[in-house]
Biopython code that builds the backbone (N, CA, C, O; Angstrom):
import numpy as np
from Bio.PDB.StructureBuilder import StructureBuilder

atoms = [
    (1, "MET", "N", (4.019, 0.028, -7.696)),
    (1, "MET", "CA", (4.183, 0.493, -8.789)),
    (1, "MET", "C", (5.225, 0.671, -9.787)),
    (1, "MET", "O", (6.436, 0.802, -9.613)),
    (2, "ASP", "N", (4.318, 0.650, -11.231)),
    (2, "ASP", "CA", (5.371, 0.471, -12.340)),
    (2, "ASP", "C", (5.534, 1.704, -12.993)),
    (2, "ASP", "O", (5.033, 2.770, -12.635)),
    (3, "PHE", "N", (6.169, 1.535, -13.850)),
    (3, "PHE", "CA", (6.062, 2.557, -15.241)),
    (3, "PHE", "C", (4.822, 1.703, -15.710)),
    (3, "PHE", "O", (4.148, 1.583, -14.687)),
    (4, "ALA", "N", (4.163, 1.031, -16.768)),
    (4, "ALA", "CA", (3.793, 0.922, -17.556)),
    (4, "ALA", "C", (2.186, 1.443, -16.594)),
    (4, "ALA", "O", (1.480, 2.257, -17.189)),
    (5, "THR", "N", (1.729, 0.993, -15.279)),
    (5, "THR", "CA", (0.482, 1.395, -14.707)),
    (5, "THR", "C", (0.813, 2.989, -14.773)),
    (5, "THR", "O", (-0.004, 3.545, -15.507)),
    (6, "LEU", "N", (1.385, 3.525, -14.444)),
    (6, "LEU", "CA", (1.933, 4.875, -13.985)),
    (6, "LEU", "C", (1.384, 5.234, -14.814)),
    (6, "LEU", "O", (0.267, 5.739, -14.706)),
    (7, "LYS", "N", (2.101, 5.058, -16.062)),
    (7, "LYS", "CA", (1.525, 6.017, -18.073)),
    (7, "LYS", "C", (0.423, 5.606, -18.290)),
    (7, "LYS", "O", (-0.051, 6.353, -19.146)),
    (8, "ALA", "N", (-0.585, 4.531, -17.912)),
    (8, "ALA", "CA", (-1.950, 3.887, -18.417)),
    (8, "ALA", "C", (-3.268, 5.151, -17.167)),
    (8, "ALA", "O", (-4.442, 5.499, -17.285)),
    (9, "ALA", "N", (-2.364, 5.370, -16.303)),
    (9, "ALA", "CA", (-3.082, 6.469, -15.163)),
    (9, "ALA", "C", (-3.192, 7.792, -15.156)),
    (9, "ALA", "O", (-4.193, 8.326, -14.679)),
    (10, "TRP", "N", (-2.259, 8.442, -15.642)),
    (10, "TRP", "CA", (-2.334, 9.907, -16.277)),
    (10, "TRP", "C", (-2.177, 10.039, -18.042)),
    (10, "TRP", "O", (-1.954, 9.304, -19.004)),
    (11, "PRO", "N", (-2.444, 11.425, -17.759)),
    (11, "PRO", "CA", (-2.219, 11.522, -19.697)),
    (11, "PRO", "C", (-0.746, 12.095, -19.510)),
    (11, "PRO", "O", (-0.451, 13.025, -18.760)),
    (12, "TRP", "N", (-0.156, 11.612, -20.058)),
    (12, "TRP", "CA", (2.033, 11.792, -20.272)),
    (12, "TRP", "C", (2.220, 11.518, -21.717)),
    (12, "TRP", "O", (2.035, 10.586, -22.499)),
    (13, "ILE", "N", (2.634, 12.643, -21.731)),
    (13, "ILE", "CA", (2.869, 13.268, -23.291)),
    (13, "ILE", "C", (4.575, 12.870, -23.896)),
    (13, "ILE", "O", (5.201, 13.151, -22.873)),
    (14, "ASP", "N", (5.041, 12.665, -24.340)),
    (14, "ASP", "CA", (6.721, 12.518, -24.513)),
    (14, "ASP", "C", (6.872, 13.783, -24.368)),
    (14, "ASP", "O", (6.175, 14.796, -24.325)),
    (15, "ILE", "N", (8.640, 13.288, -24.263)),
    (15, "ILE", "CA", (8.936, 15.381, -24.153)),
    (15, "ILE", "C", (10.036, 14.922, -25.774)),
    (15, "ILE", "O", (10.756, 13.946, -25.984)),
    (16, "VAL", "N", (9.711, 16.113, -26.626)),
    (16, "VAL", "CA", (10.528, 16.009, -27.616)),
    (16, "VAL", "C", (11.405, 15.531, -27.683)),
    (16, "VAL", "O", (11.545, 15.425, -26.464)),
    (17, "ASP", "N", (12.224, 15.092, -28.052)),
    (17, "ASP", "CA", (13.546, 14.920, -28.410)),
    (17, "ASP", "C", (14.097, 14.408, -27.290)),
    (17, "ASP", "O", (15.273, 14.757, -27.180)),
    (18, "CYS", "N", (13.678, 13.657, -26.341)),
    (18, "CYS", "CA", (14.123, 13.445, -24.771)),
    (18, "CYS", "C", (13.419, 11.490, -25.453)),
    (18, "CYS", "O", (12.251, 11.595, -25.829)),
    (19, "PRO", "N", (13.730, 10.670, -25.532)),
    (19, "PRO", "CA", (13.481, 9.377, -26.272)),
    (19, "PRO", "C", (13.240, 8.642, -24.472)),
    (19, "PRO", "O", (14.124, 8.830, -23.636)),
    (20, "GLY", "N", (12.367, 8.097, -24.230)),
    (20, "GLY", "CA", (11.984, 7.316, -22.782)),
    (20, "GLY", "C", (11.635, 8.117, -22.004)),
    (20, "GLY", "O", (11.751, 7.513, -20.937)),
    (21, "ARG", "N", (11.113, 9.529, -21.687)),
    (21, "ARG", "CA", (10.779, 10.832, -20.966)),
    (21, "ARG", "C", (9.811, 11.568, -21.421)),
    (21, "ARG", "O", (9.984, 12.252, -22.429)),
    (22, "PHE", "N", (8.362, 11.545, -20.603)),
    (22, "PHE", "CA", (7.198, 12.203, -20.789)),
    (22, "PHE", "C", (6.807, 12.624, -20.128)),
    (22, "PHE", "O", (6.818, 12.132, -19.000)),
    (23, "VAL", "N", (6.234, 13.752, -20.379)),
    (23, "VAL", "CA", (5.362, 15.200, -19.055)),
    (23, "VAL", "C", (4.321, 15.003, -18.872)),
    (23, "VAL", "O", (3.844, 14.377, -19.818)),
    (24, "LEU", "N", (3.282, 15.305, -17.735)),
    (24, "LEU", "CA", (2.449, 15.056, -17.245)),
    (24, "LEU", "C", (1.525, 16.268, -18.057)),
    (24, "LEU", "O", (1.930, 17.430, -18.045)),
    (25, "LYS", "N", (0.230, 15.884, -18.773)),
    (25, "LYS", "CA", (-0.128, 17.163, -19.106)),
    (25, "LYS", "C", (-1.164, 17.130, -18.795)),
    (25, "LYS", "O", (-1.988, 16.308, -18.393)),
    (26, "ASP", "N", (-1.032, 18.898, -19.176)),
    (26, "ASP", "CA", (-2.057, 19.592, -18.644)),
    (26, "ASP", "C", (-2.427, 19.603, -16.839)),
    (26, "ASP", "O", (-3.445, 20.057, -16.318)),
    (27, "ALA", "N", (-1.172, 18.911, -16.105)),
    (27, "ALA", "CA", (-1.436, 18.556, -14.845)),
    (27, "ALA", "C", (-1.957, 19.882, -13.816)),
    (27, "ALA", "O", (-1.797, 20.945, -14.415)),
    (28, "ASP", "N", (-2.320, 19.997, -12.947)),
    (28, "ASP", "CA", (-2.696, 21.045, -11.818)),
    (28, "ASP", "C", (-1.173, 20.894, -11.331)),
    (28, "ASP", "O", (-0.503, 19.863, -11.382)),
    (29, "PRO", "N", (-0.668, 22.485, -10.720)),
    (29, "PRO", "CA", (0.512, 22.028, -10.391)),
    (29, "PRO", "C", (0.634, 22.008, -8.707)),
    (29, "PRO", "O", (1.631, 22.274, -8.036)),
    (30, "ALA", "N", (-0.573, 21.645, -8.293)),
    (30, "ALA", "CA", (-0.698, 21.096, -6.810)),
    (30, "ALA", "C", (-0.738, 20.304, -6.614)),
    (30, "ALA", "O", (-0.861, 20.039, -5.419)),
    (31, "LEU", "N", (-0.659, 19.018, -7.758)),
    (31, "LEU", "CA", (-0.448, 17.878, -7.427)),
    (31, "LEU", "C", (0.603, 17.527, -7.015)),
    (31, "LEU", "O", (1.495, 18.017, -7.707)),
    (32, "MET", "N", (1.073, 16.758, -6.022)),
    (32, "MET", "CA", (2.817, 16.364, -5.535)),
    (32, "MET", "C", (2.791, 15.076, -6.073)),
    (32, "MET", "O", (1.781, 14.542, -6.531)),
    (33, "PRO", "N", (4.180, 14.457, -6.001)),
    (33, "PRO", "CA", (4.231, 13.164, -6.825)),
    (33, "PRO", "C", (3.623, 11.866, -5.997)),
    (33, "PRO", "O", (3.053, 10.902, -6.508)),
    (34, "ALA", "N", (3.876, 12.075, -4.640)),
    (34, "ALA", "CA", (2.626, 11.009, -3.886)),
    (34, "ALA", "C", (1.485, 11.274, -4.273)),
    (34, "ALA", "O", (0.858, 10.332, -3.788)),
    (35, "ASP", "N", (0.665, 11.970, -4.875)),
    (35, "ASP", "CA", (-0.486, 12.047, -5.786)),
    (35, "ASP", "C", (-0.422, 11.021, -6.800)),
    (35, "ASP", "O", (-1.413, 10.328, -7.033)),
    (36, "LEU", "N", (0.365, 10.911, -7.249)),
    (36, "LEU", "CA", (0.615, 9.982, -8.712)),
    (36, "LEU", "C", (1.052, 8.811, -8.278)),
    (36, "LEU", "O", (0.713, 7.748, -8.798)),
    (37, "LEU", "N", (2.038, 8.932, -7.043)),
    (37, "LEU", "CA", (2.444, 7.202, -7.195)),
    (37, "LEU", "C", (1.762, 6.997, -5.501)),
    (37, "LEU", "O", (2.424, 5.977, -5.309)),
    (38, "GLY", "N", (1.182, 7.121, -4.510)),
    (38, "GLY", "CA", (0.799, 6.608, -3.489)),
    (38, "GLY", "C", (2.301, 6.994, -2.741)),
    (38, "GLY", "O", (3.436, 7.356, -3.051)),
    (39, "SER", "N", (1.585, 6.695, -1.685)),
    (39, "SER", "CA", (2.327, 6.769, -0.442)),
    (39, "SER", "C", (3.188, 5.682, 0.284)),
    (39, "SER", "O", (3.785, 5.671, 1.360)),
    (40, "ASP", "N", (3.024, 4.798, -0.696)),
    (40, "ASP", "CA", (4.118, 3.754, -0.611)),
    (40, "ASP", "C", (5.814, 3.659, -1.027)),
    (40, "ASP", "O", (6.783, 2.990, -0.667)),
    (41, "ILE", "N", (5.485, 4.921, -2.152)),
    (41, "ILE", "CA", (6.784, 4.892, -3.280)),
    (41, "ILE", "C", (7.757, 5.377, -2.599)),
    (41, "ILE", "O", (7.145, 6.384, -2.244)),
    (42, "PRO", "N", (9.120, 5.538, -1.955)),
    (42, "PRO", "CA", (9.808, 6.324, -1.324)),
    (42, "PRO", "C", (10.276, 7.517, -2.153)),
    (42, "PRO", "O", (9.963, 7.292, -3.322)),
    (43, "VAL", "N", (11.001, 8.892, -2.014)),
    (43, "VAL", "CA", (10.941, 10.135, -2.511)),
    (43, "VAL", "C", (12.077, 10.483, -2.015)),
    (43, "VAL", "O", (12.451, 10.121, -0.900)),
    (44, "SER", "N", (12.866, 11.359, -2.937)),
    (44, "SER", "CA", (13.641, 12.019, -2.151)),
    (44, "SER", "C", (14.162, 13.236, -3.247)),
    (44, "SER", "O", (14.304, 13.069, -4.458)),
    (45, "GLU", "N", (14.390, 14.415, -2.540)),
    (45, "GLU", "CA", (14.727, 15.457, -3.040)),
    (45, "GLU", "C", (16.215, 15.851, -2.966)),
    (45, "GLU", "O", (17.046, 15.609, -2.090)),
    (46, "HIS", "N", (16.353, 16.720, -4.461)),
    (46, "HIS", "CA", (18.254, 16.911, -4.907)),
    (46, "HIS", "C", (17.889, 18.677, -4.962)),
    (46, "HIS", "O", (16.769, 19.123, -4.711)),
    (47, "ARG", "N", (18.941, 19.428, -5.295)),
    (47, "ARG", "CA", (19.166, 20.171, -5.446)),
    (47, "ARG", "C", (20.361, 19.935, -6.592)),
    (47, "ARG", "O", (21.208, 19.065, -6.389)),
    (48, "SER", "N", (20.399, 20.988, -8.158)),
    (48, "SER", "CA", (21.462, 20.671, -8.582)),
    (48, "SER", "C", (21.778, 22.013, -9.268)),
    (48, "SER", "O", (20.895, 22.698, -9.784)),
    (49, "ALA", "N", (23.499, 22.469, -9.244)),
    (49, "ALA", "CA", (23.481, 23.507, -10.216)),
    (49, "ALA", "C", (22.882, 23.671, -11.442)),
    (49, "ALA", "O", (22.849, 24.813, -11.899)),
    (50, "ARG", "N", (22.237, 22.457, -12.285)),
    (50, "ARG", "CA", (21.665, 23.011, -13.671)),
    (50, "ARG", "C", (20.235, 22.845, -13.648)),
    (50, "ARG", "O", (19.665, 22.522, -14.690)),
    (51, "ALA", "N", (19.440, 23.068, -12.341)),
    (51, "ALA", "CA", (18.585, 22.530, -12.419)),
    (51, "ALA", "C", (17.769, 24.074, -11.125)),
    (51, "ALA", "O", (18.139, 24.099, -9.951)),
    (52, "ARG", "N", (16.754, 25.113, -11.651)),
    (52, "ARG", "CA", (16.662, 26.291, -10.826)),
    (52, "ARG", "C", (15.673, 25.356, -9.650)),
    (52, "ARG", "O", (15.417, 25.663, -8.486)),
    (53, "ASP", "N", (15.469, 24.770, -10.020)),
    (53, "ASP", "CA", (13.938, 23.771, -9.382)),
    (53, "ASP", "C", (14.858, 22.846, -8.335)),
    (53, "ASP", "O", (15.963, 22.320, -8.462)),
    (54, "ALA", "N", (13.567, 22.907, -6.880)),
    (54, "ALA", "CA", (14.572, 21.334, -6.629)),
    (54, "ALA", "C", (14.083, 20.266, -7.149)),
    (54, "ALA", "O", (13.070, 20.441, -7.826)),
    (55, "ILE", "N", (14.496, 19.154, -7.049)),
    (55, "ILE", "CA", (14.030, 17.921, -7.735)),
    (55, "ILE", "C", (14.057, 16.945, -7.035)),
    (55, "ILE", "O", (14.864, 16.550, -6.193)),
    (56, "VAL", "N", (12.422, 16.265, -7.711)),
    (56, "VAL", "CA", (12.047, 14.806, -6.484)),
    (56, "VAL", "C", (12.256, 13.782, -7.416)),
    (56, "VAL", "O", (12.098, 13.920, -8.629)),
    (57, "VAL", "N", (12.701, 12.490, -6.707)),
    (57, "VAL", "CA", (12.956, 11.472, -7.313)),
    (57, "VAL", "C", (12.266, 10.645, -6.826)),
    (57, "VAL", "O", (12.149, 10.593, -5.602)),
    (58, "ALA", "N", (11.509, 9.621, -7.801)),
    (58, "ALA", "CA", (11.463, 8.872, -7.148)),
    (58, "ALA", "C", (11.196, 7.065, -8.097)),
    (58, "ALA", "O", (10.308, 6.918, -8.937)),
    (59, "TRP", "N", (12.138, 5.971, -7.700)),
    (59, "TRP", "CA", (12.188, 4.964, -8.366)),
    (59, "TRP", "C", (10.907, 4.177, -8.839)),
    (59, "TRP", "O", (9.843, 4.483, -8.300)),
    (60, "LEU", "N", (10.913, 3.545, -9.451)),
    (60, "LEU", "CA", (9.440, 2.437, -10.261)),
    (60, "LEU", "C", (10.919, 1.223, -10.138)),
    (60, "LEU", "O", (12.149, 1.265, -10.154)),
    (61, "ILE", "N", (10.071, 0.456, -10.044)),
    (61, "ILE", "CA", (10.336, -1.101, -10.516)),
    (61, "ILE", "C", (11.052, -1.258, -12.258)),
    (61, "ILE", "O", (11.992, -2.027, -12.456)),
    (62, "ASP", "N", (10.479, -0.470, -13.322)),
    (62, "ASP", "CA", (11.366, 0.016, -14.106)),
    (62, "ASP", "C", (11.164, 1.063, -14.953)),
    (62, "ASP", "O", (10.756, 1.153, -16.111)),
    (63, "GLY", "N", (11.583, 1.927, -14.029)),
    (63, "GLY", "CA", (12.168, 3.559, -14.503)),
    (63, "GLY", "C", (12.011, 4.559, -13.244)),
    (63, "GLY", "O", (12.362, 4.402, -12.074)),
    (64, "GLY", "N", (11.524, 5.373, -13.724)),
    (64, "GLY", "CA", (10.970, 6.575, -12.069)),
    (64, "GLY", "C", (9.975, 7.808, -12.665)),
    (64, "GLY", "O", (9.281, 7.934, -13.675)),
    (65, "LEU", "N", (10.273, 8.611, -11.536)),
    (65, "LEU", "CA", (9.040, 9.661, -11.624)),
    (65, "LEU", "C", (10.776, 11.198, -11.574)),
    (65, "LEU", "O", (11.767, 11.321, -10.854)),
    (66, "ILE", "N", (10.481, 11.603, -12.194)),
    (66, "ILE", "CA", (11.517, 12.943, -12.383)),
    (66, "ILE", "C", (10.388, 14.313, -11.917)),
    (66, "ILE", "O", (9.618, 14.695, -12.799)),
    (67, "SER", "N", (10.321, 15.131, -10.285)),
    (67, "SER", "CA", (9.653, 15.759, -10.428)),
    (67, "SER", "C", (10.672, 17.051, -9.946)),
    (67, "SER", "O", (11.618, 17.029, -9.158)),
    (68, "TYR", "N", (10.070, 18.239, -10.776)),
    (68, "TYR", "CA", (10.848, 19.494, -10.464)),
    (68, "TYR", "C", (9.636, 20.449, -9.393)),
    (68, "TYR", "O", (8.630, 21.072, -9.732)),
    (69, "ARG", "N", (10.103, 20.282, -8.345)),
    (69, "ARG", "CA", (8.937, 21.439, -7.763)),
    (69, "ARG", "C", (9.707, 22.918, -7.770)),
    (69, "ARG", "O", (10.899, 23.079, -7.511)),
    (70, "ARG", "N", (8.743, 23.975, -8.131)),
    (70, "ARG", "CA", (9.113, 24.944, -8.088)),
    (70, "ARG", "C", (9.404, 25.772, -7.065)),
    (70, "ARG", "O", (9.549, 25.146, -6.016)),
    (71, "ALA", "N", (9.575, 27.179, -6.942)),
    (71, "ALA", "CA", (9.474, 28.016, -5.578)),
    (71, "ALA", "C", (8.050, 28.206, -5.429)),
    (71, "ALA", "O", (7.686, 28.011, -4.270)),
    (72, "ASP", "N", (7.054, 28.550, -6.294)),
    (72, "ASP", "CA", (5.673, 28.536, -5.641)),
    (72, "ASP", "C", (5.417, 27.647, -4.382)),
    (72, "ASP", "O", (4.884, 28.070, -3.356)),
    (73, "GLY", "N", (5.954, 26.075, -4.616)),
    (73, "GLY", "CA", (5.410, 24.796, -4.450)),
    (73, "GLY", "C", (4.677, 23.498, -5.304)),
    (73, "GLY", "O", (4.473, 22.313, -5.043)),
    (74, "GLY", "N", (4.388, 24.436, -6.524)),
    (74, "GLY", "CA", (3.857, 23.580, -7.309)),
    (74, "GLY", "C", (4.806, 22.916, -8.349)),
    (74, "GLY", "O", (5.792, 23.562, -8.703)),
    (75, "CYS", "N", (4.584, 21.649, -8.878)),
    (75, "CYS", "CA", (5.490, 20.772, -9.585)),
    (75, "CYS", "C", (4.925, 20.396, -10.667)),
    (75, "CYS", "O", (3.716, 20.218, -10.813)),
    (76, "LEU", "N", (6.017, 20.215, -11.715)),
    (76, "LEU", "CA", (5.871, 19.448, -12.842)),
    (76, "LEU", "C", (7.019, 17.998, -12.731)),
    (76, "LEU", "O", (8.215, 17.936, -12.448)),
    (77, "HIS", "N", (5.813, 16.756, -13.166)),
    (77, "HIS", "CA", (6.257, 16.046, -13.681)),
    (77, "HIS", "C", (6.735, 14.768, -14.617)),
    (77, "HIS", "O", (5.767, 14.382, -15.273)),
    (78, "THR", "N", (7.701, 14.138, -14.834)),
    (78, "THR", "CA", (8.473, 13.525, -15.718)),
    (78, "THR", "C", (8.185, 12.053, -15.885)),
    (78, "THR", "O", (9.120, 11.281, -15.677)),
    (79, "LEU", "N", (7.230, 11.659, -16.169)),
    (79, "LEU", "CA", (7.636, 9.896, -16.549)),
    (79, "LEU", "C", (9.035, 9.283, -17.397)),
    (79, "LEU", "O", (9.301, 9.520, -18.576)),
    (80, "ASN", "N", (9.712, 8.565, -16.593)),
    (80, "ASN", "CA", (10.697, 7.889, -17.180)),
    (80, "ASN", "C", (11.273, 6.633, -17.556)),
    (80, "ASN", "O", (11.750, 5.989, -16.621)),
    (81, "THR", "N", (11.340, 6.161, -18.632)),
    (81, "THR", "CA", (11.794, 4.660, -18.560)),
    (81, "THR", "C", (13.276, 4.232, -18.035)),
    (81, "THR", "O", (13.942, 5.254, -17.872)),
    (82, "PRO", "N", (13.663, 3.609, -17.868)),
    (82, "PRO", "CA", (15.107, 3.570, -17.090)),
    (82, "PRO", "C", (16.093, 4.169, -17.812)),
    (82, "PRO", "O", (16.902, 4.724, -17.069)),
    (83, "GLU", "N", (16.401, 4.300, -19.251)),
    (83, "GLU", "CA", (17.389, 5.241, -20.379)),
    (83, "GLU", "C", (17.012, 6.418, -20.074)),
    (83, "GLU", "O", (17.738, 7.351, -19.735)),
    (84, "GLY", "N", (16.007, 6.411, -20.172)),
    (84, "GLY", "CA", (15.469, 8.081, -20.442)),
    (84, "GLY", "C", (15.884, 8.755, -18.344)),
    (84, "GLY", "O", (16.574, 9.710, -17.986)),
    (85, "MET", "N", (15.278, 7.968, -17.679)),
    (85, "MET", "CA", (15.344, 8.447, -15.939)),
    (85, "MET", "C", (17.197, 7.794, -16.118)),
    (85, "MET", "O", (17.526, 8.649, -16.941)),
    (86, "ALA", "N", (18.066, 7.228, -15.990)),
    (86, "ALA", "CA", (19.875, 7.583, -15.903)),
    (86, "ALA", "C", (20.100, 8.783, -16.961)),
    (86, "ALA", "O", (20.628, 9.824, -16.570)),
    (87, "ARG", "N", (19.638, 8.607, -18.489)),
    (87, "ARG", "CA", (20.125, 10.308, -18.907)),
    (87, "ARG", "C", (19.906, 11.362, -18.440)),
    (87, "ARG", "O", (20.554, 12.405, -18.517)),
    (88, "LYS", "N", (18.391, 10.986, -17.613)),
    (88, "LYS", "CA", (18.171, 12.518, -17.367)),
    (88, "LYS", "C", (18.873, 12.757, -15.746)),
    (88, "LYS", "O", (19.165, 13.944, -15.598)),
    (89, "LEU", "N", (19.176, 11.964, -14.611)),
    (89, "LEU", "CA", (19.559, 12.514, -14.308)),
    (89, "LEU", "C", (21.380, 12.861, -14.398)),
    (89, "LEU", "O", (21.958, 13.717, -13.727)),
    (90, "SER", "N", (21.787, 12.268, -15.047)),
    (90, "SER", "CA", (23.321, 11.949, -15.645)),
    (90, "SER", "C", (23.546, 13.851, -16.044)),
    (90, "SER", "O", (24.523, 14.512, -15.692)),
    (91, "GLN", "N", (22.232, 14.428, -16.919)),
    (91, "GLN", "CA", (22.284, 15.732, -17.086)),
    (91, "GLN", "C", (22.192, 16.135, -16.030)),
    (91, "GLN", "O", (22.971, 17.087, -16.078)),
    (92, "LEU", "N", (21.681, 16.111, -14.771)),
    (92, "LEU", "CA", (21.568, 17.053, -13.962)),
    (92, "LEU", "C", (22.514, 17.118, -12.413)),
    (92, "LEU", "O", (22.432, 17.826, -11.409)),
    (93, "GLY", "N", (23.540, 15.832, -12.893)),
    (93, "GLY", "CA", (24.796, 15.864, -11.898)),
    (93, "GLY", "C", (24.236, 15.360, -10.558)),
    (93, "GLY", "O", (24.568, 15.683, -9.418)),
    (94, "LEU", "N", (23.120, 14.316, -11.062)),
    (94, "LEU", "CA", (22.494, 13.444, -10.082)),
    (94, "LEU", "C", (23.105, 11.906, -10.081)),
    (94, "LEU", "O", (23.081, 11.135, -9.121)),
    (95, "ALA", "N", (23.452, 11.745, -10.900)),
    (95, "ALA", "CA", (23.614, 10.528, -10.823)),
    (95, "ALA", "C", (24.877, 10.017, -10.690)),
    (95, "ALA", "O", (25.815, 10.617, -11.216)),
    (96, "PRO", "N", (25.146, 8.485, -9.751)),
    (96, "PRO", "CA", (23.892, 7.417, -9.861)),
    (96, "PRO", "C", (22.962, 7.912, -8.696)),
    (96, "PRO", "O", (23.582, 8.918, -8.351)),
    (97, "LEU", "N", (22.161, 7.861, -8.094)),
    (97, "LEU", "CA", (21.539, 7.889, -7.208)),
    (97, "LEU", "C", (21.299, 7.075, -6.345)),
    (97, "LEU", "O", (20.538, 7.362, -5.420)),
]
sb = StructureBuilder()
sb.init_structure("model")
sb.init_model(0)
sb.init_chain("A")
sb.init_seg("    ")
for serial, (resi, resn, name, xyz) in enumerate(atoms, 1):
    if name == "N":
        sb.init_residue(resn, " ", resi, " ")
    sb.init_atom(name, np.array(xyz, "f"), 0.0, 1.0, " ", f" {name:<3s}", serial, name[0])
structure = sb.get_structure()
């Protein structure tokens, strides 16, 4: 799986003032990272004092997926270029992973 394939497969929209980051538009909250990536891409779950939700991270060849797993079990998914991924993980206090 790579960034371009994942971006083409789902309706991503730019996150305002966040270059290299995209959010999945109108996604069903029950959609899990494995539903987007398939089962071959490993994911890791993290906690950060800078986010109220659990953070699920998956690395792609050229970027990655950062999903926020809410208390109700639903997810919000962001697709990231390498630069966007590094910047956001740093903001969350999770870089480097």
